[in-house]
N, C-alpha and C positions, 0 to 999 in steps of 0.2 A: 402587808397589803398596800396596793397602789393608793396613794393619798387622794387620788381623784375618784376612786371606785364608787364610793357612796354618793358623792356629789353628782355623778353622772345621772343618777336616778332620782335624787331628792333635790327639788328646787324650791323648797319651802323657805320663807323669809325668816331671818334672824330678828331678834328684838331691835337691833340697830336699824335694820331695814324698815321695820314697822314704824319706828320713831321718825325716820327720814320721810317716809311717805305721809305720815300724819302731819308733819310740819308743813309740807308743801300743800297738802289738802287744805289745811287751815289757812295758809297764805293766800291761795287762790280763792278759797271760799269767802274770805274777807275782802279781798282787793279786786276780784274779777267777777263781778255780778253779771247777769245777762244784760243789764243796762250798759255796763262798761264795754261788753262785747259789741253791742249794737252801735255804740258811739264811735267805735274804731273801724267800722266797716268801710268807711270812705277811703281809708289809707291801708287798712290791714295791719296797722301797727299802733300800739299804745306806748308812747315813749316813757311816760311816767311809770307804767307798770313794768316796763323793761328795766328801768333804772332801779326800781325797788327789788326786782328779781335778781339783778346782778349784785345788789348790795347784800342780798341774802346768801350769796356765794354759789348761785346756780351755774354760772359759767366757769368759775374757778374750780369747782369740784370735778369738772369733767377732764381736767388735765393732770398729768403725773406731777409728783412733787418736784422732780428735777427741772420742771418748766415753770415752777411757781404755783402749781395747782395743788389740789387736795387729794389726788390719787383715787378718785371714786372708780368703782367697777362699772361695767356696762349694765349689770343688774341694777345697781343704784340709779343709773341714768334712765332705765326703763320705768322706774317708779315715779321719777319726776315727769317723764313724758306722759304717763297715764294721767297725772293730775292736770297737765296742760290740755290734754284732750277732754278730760271731764269738765273743765271750765271753759273750753273754747278760747283759751288765752291768746290774744292777738300779739304774740311776740315770736320772733324768729329763733327761738332757743335751739331747736333741733338743727336747723341749718348752721347756726353759729358754732355750736359745740362740735359738730362733725367736721366743719372746715377748720376749726382751731386745732382739733386733734390731728388732722392731716398735716397742717403746718408744723405742728410739733414733731411729727414723725419724719418730716422732710428736713428738719434741722434748725428751724428758726421761728420764733413767735415773740411778738412784742407784748410788754406788760399791759398795754391798752386793749389788746385782744384777749388776754387772759381774764381780765376782770370785766370785759364787756363794754368798755368805753368806746371801743372801735368795733363795729359789727362786721363780721366776715360771713360769707356764705359760699356755697359751691353749686355746681351743676349736677343734680342728682340723676340725670337721665342715663339709662343703661347704655344706650347706643349713640350718645352725642359726643363726637370727637372733634368737630370743627364747625365753623360758620355761626350764624345767628341762632340763638336758642332762648327758650322761655324759662326763666329761673324763678322759683317760688318766692325767694326773698330779694329779688333783683332790684326792687325800687327803694330798699331801705339799707342795704349793705354798703359799708364804706369801701370794702374791697371784695373781689370775687375770685375764687380759686377754681380754675377750669382745666379740663383736659383739651388740649389743642394738638391734634395729631398724636405724636409720641412724646409730647411735652406736657408738663403740668405748669401752668402759668398763673400768675396773680395779676389781675387787671383792676384799674380804678378809673373813674370818670370825674371830670371837674363838676359836672352836673349829673346827679343820679338819673338813671333811665326812668321814664314815666311809667307809673303803675298801669297795669292792664286789668280791667275789671274781670272778675272770675267768680265762678260759683262757690269756690272754697273761701272766698273773702280774704285771700292771702295777698301780701305785698308783691305780686308778680310783676315782672317786666321783661320785655324783649331785650336781650343783651347781645351786642355785636363786639366780640373781642378785637376785631380789626379797627374799631372806632374808639378804642380806649385811649385815654390821655396818657396813661402809663401802663406798661406791660413788662413784667419781670418773669423770666424763666426760672422756675424754682427747681426743676429737675427734669430729666429726660431718660428715655430708655425703658425697656420692658420691666425692669425691676421696680422702678418707681410707679409704673402703672398698676402694679400689684397693690401698692399703698393706696392709690386712688380707688381701686376696686373695694378695698376694705372700707374706705370712707362711704362709698355707695351702700355697702352692706349695713354699716352703722346707721346711715340715714334711713334706710328701709326698716331696720329693726326698731328704731325709736319712733318712726311714723306709725308702724304697726302697733306699738305700745300705746301711742296717743289715741289711735282709733279704738283700742280696747276701752280706755277711759271714757271716750266719747260715747261708745255704744252702751256702756254700763249706766251712764247718767241718763241717756235717752230712755233706757229701760226703766230706770227709777221714776222718771217723770210720768211715763205711761202707766206704770203700776200704781203710783199714788193717785192718778186720775181715775183709774179703774176701780179703786177701792171706795171712791166717793160718789160714783154714779150708779143709779139703781134702775133696774127694769123688772117689772112684775114683782116688786118688793124685795129683790135680792141684788147685791152688788154685781155689776157686770164682770168683775174679776172672777166670779165663780163660774162663768160660762166657759165652756171648752174653747169656743172660738176666740176667746180673749186669753185665758190662762195658758193654753197650750203654746201659742206663739210666744208669749212672754217667757215661758219656760225654755223654749228653744233659744231665745236671745240670751238667757242666762248661761246656757250651755256654750253658746258662741263666745261669750265673754270669758268664761273660765278656760275654754280651749285655747283662745287667742292669747290669754295671759300666760298660761303654762308654756305655750310654744315660744312666746317672746322671751321669757326668763330662761328657758332651756337654751335658746339660740344665743342669748347674751352670755351665758356661762361658757358655752363652747367657743364663741368668738373671742372671749377673753383668755381662755385657758388652753384650748386645743383647736385653734382656728382651722387647721388642716384636716381635722377629723370629720367634722360635719359642716362643711361650708354651705350646704343648701339650706340650713335651718333659718338663718337670718332673712334671706329673701323669701323663704316660705312663710315666715311669720307675717311679713308685709302682705304677701299675695293673699293669704287666707283672710286677713282682716280687710283688705281692699275689696274682696269679693263679698264678704259677709256684712260689712258695716252698712253699706247702702240698703241692703235688704232688711237688716234689723231696724235701722232708723225709719225706713218706710213703714214697716209694720207698727212701730211705736206711734207714728203719726196717725195711722189708720185707727188705732185703738181709741184715739181722741176724737175721731170723726171730723166734723166741720171745724171744730175748734183747733184741731191739730194742724190744719193746713192754712190757718189764718196767718197773716204776716206778723202779728204780734206774738204768736205762740213760740215758746222756747223750743218746742220740738222741731219747728221749722228751721230754726237756726242750726240745730244739730243735723238735720237731714241734709241740708245743702253742703255742710262741711264734710259729712260722711262721704258724699259723692265727690266733692272737690279735692279734698286732701288725698284721696286714693289715686287721683290722676295728676297730682301736682308734678310728678316726675315723668309725665308722658304715659304711654300705654302700659298698663301693668303686664300686658302680654310679653313685653321684653324681659320682664323678671321671670315669667314662667318659662321662657325659652332658655334663660340662663340656668334655672333649676334643672330643666330637662338635660341640658348639656353636662352639668355636674354629675347627675345620677347616671347618665349614659356612659360617661368616662369611667366612673367607678365600677359600674357593672362590667365594662369591657376589660378592666384589669383583673377581675375576679374569675 
C-alpha cells in the first residue's frame, strides 16, 4: 500500500497535535486578553508578547532541523495560526515564519531570524513584482524579502517605514525597495520564483487557518451571549433566526479547518498534486470570515456594534486580514489557472 494512501483522506489530529494546540491555546488565553489586543492597536504589535511567543519556540519550530529549527510540519503551523486568530494576537508570526522558511530554502538564515530576535517579513501579494507596495508587517520587520522582477531580494531600512492605519489593525506600511538602505539579491530566475510562490501559498494557508480560529471565537462569543438573553421567557438561542445562522458559522469553521489541514498536508508531502488547495483555503475563509463575523455581531444587537464589544474587534480583523495581501480576487485567478491547466492536460 502507498504510505500516503490513508493520509490523503484522513486529516484527524494526533495526540501530539492536540497537545501542541492546547499549549498555544493556553499561552494566548493567558497572555493575550482582549485588553492586550486593544492596547496594541496603535502599532499593531506587542513586543512583549512577541518575545514570550519566541521564547516558547513558535518561530524555531517552523524551520527544519538542518537550519537550527524543530522541523514542524505545516499542519503543526496551522494549529498555531488558529490560536493566533482565536486570540487576535498582535504579532507578525505568520509573516515571519513564511519569510524565514523562504530564506532557509534559498540557502541562508541567521540564528537571530530562527529564534525571532530579528523579525523578517515578505510581500504576500500575488501580483506584486516591482515598485512600492503595502506590506502587512512592513512597519515592524527588521528585514523584508520581496520579489523584484525576476529577482528575490532582501531589503532593510535605517528607519522602519511608518505604519499605515488599517482596518485589520496590522503593522502595515508602504515599502519602496528602491529607497532601501541595503538591498541584497538572494536569488534570481524562474526556478527561485517557484520558491517565492510556495512562500505565498504558505502565507495564505496560515492566514486562512488564523481566520478559522478568529471565526470560531467570534461564534463562541455570540453563542454565549445568545444563551443568556431572553425573549418571551426563552433564550434567544432557541430562535431559528439566531440558532440557524450560528449553526452555519459552525459549518464554516469546520469546513475551513478541514480544508486548511488538507492543504497543509498536500503542500508538505505532495505539493505538485493539489497546488490549488492552499490558496483555496485562504479564499474560502477570506469570503466567509467577514460574513460570519458580521452575523455574530448582529446576534448581539446594539451591544455587538459598540466600540467596547469584543465582537467588534473580531469583525474588523475578519475584514482586514482577508485583504492584507491585496484583492483576494488575485488568488481566485490563480486557482482558476491551476484548475484550467490541469483540465487541459486531462
